[in-house]
C-alpha positions, 0 to 999 in steps of 0.5 A: 437483452441486457439480462445476459451481460448483467448476469455475467457482470454480477457473476464476475463481481461475485467471484471478485468478492470471493477473492477478497473474502479469502484474504479476510479469512487468512487474516482471521486465522492468523492474527499473529501476523498482524501483531508481528507486523506492528513491531516495525511501525512501533519502533519507527514511531516510539524510538526513531520519532521520539529521538528526532523530535527531541534533537530537532534535526529535521526541519518540518515547519509548523508541525512536530516531527511526530506529526510529520512522521506518522503518515510516512510510517503508515505509508511505509507499512502499506508499502512493506506489506503490499510489495511482498504480496506477490509471494502468495501468488507464487505459492498459489501457482505451486498449489494450482490455485492460479490455474483455477482463477484463470479458468473462471469467467472473471475478467483478468482485469477484475481478477487482478484488481480484486487481488490487489484490493484484497491486499489493502485489508492488511494495509488497513489493519496497519492503519489501526496500529499506527493510529493507536500508537500515534494516539498513545504518543499524543500526536495531534491528528485529524479524525473528521469523517472526511479525513478518515474516509480519505485515509481509507481511500488512500490506503486502498489505492496505495495497497492495490498499487504496490501489491499489483506491482508485486504481482507483476514481479511474481509473474516475471520470476520463477522462485520465491527466493528471487522474488524476495531479493527483488522485493528487498531491492525495491523497498529501501529505495522507494522508502528513502527516496520519498518524503516519508521521514524527511521533506523533499526540500532537504534532499540532495538536488539529484535525489529530488526527481526520483522523489517526485517520480516515486508513487510512495511520495504521493501516498505519504503526501495524501495521508499527511494532508488528511491526517495532520491538522496543519496540512503540510502536504505538497499537493492537493489531496485530490491530485495525490489520489489522482496520481495514485489511481492513474498508476494503479490502473496502469499497473493493473492493465500490465499485470492482467497481461502477465498474470497467466505466466503465473500458471506456467 
């Protein structure tokens, strides 16, 4: 009696893996995109990070500023890539691909979740770039099995969270131009109202509540707790990952209800 449900589950998981595989093939066929996206984190680390390390303008406790900044720039790269992921959904709607996804037997929750996870492939590629840059700049980072594994989990969660938010936006707007405008409107407040480039403690009092309600803060904090040997995170890593997971699941539930609008 269990054969039919198990078969349906295997089929749904198989289709979800196809979606992730499609994203991997896109990256393989266009490696120049990865190179172009590496320029921004390189500028932040090599120029911004090096300058502020010299002038000691931002207090970071026992950490050097480059130690403090590296997890923040990795989280920023994940945000900037994932938040514009929804534009691919708008293009797929125009090509009729969304309709094909919706008529497949894959449950909407799994469909949206797998599309969100596929966005993490780009985030993971950015992690390689940022870690190579940090190594070249001689930033002391932790490379234990636990820390590397935790960083991978955090990047997947962060990428899925922001790409799912992006799909929600794509479901509500009709044109690529309007989507790009909203995406650009969101990225800067999310980035600057977080602990990516300066501690929350030095923020104005009115900005701190926004920082604590910002999911990017918890992604940065998790990465900082995992990557920096001296720690320096605000919360336990498990708590950061738990917050990211809870927000991600909530966004997936919302996106699964709105996703059919993309086919209209």
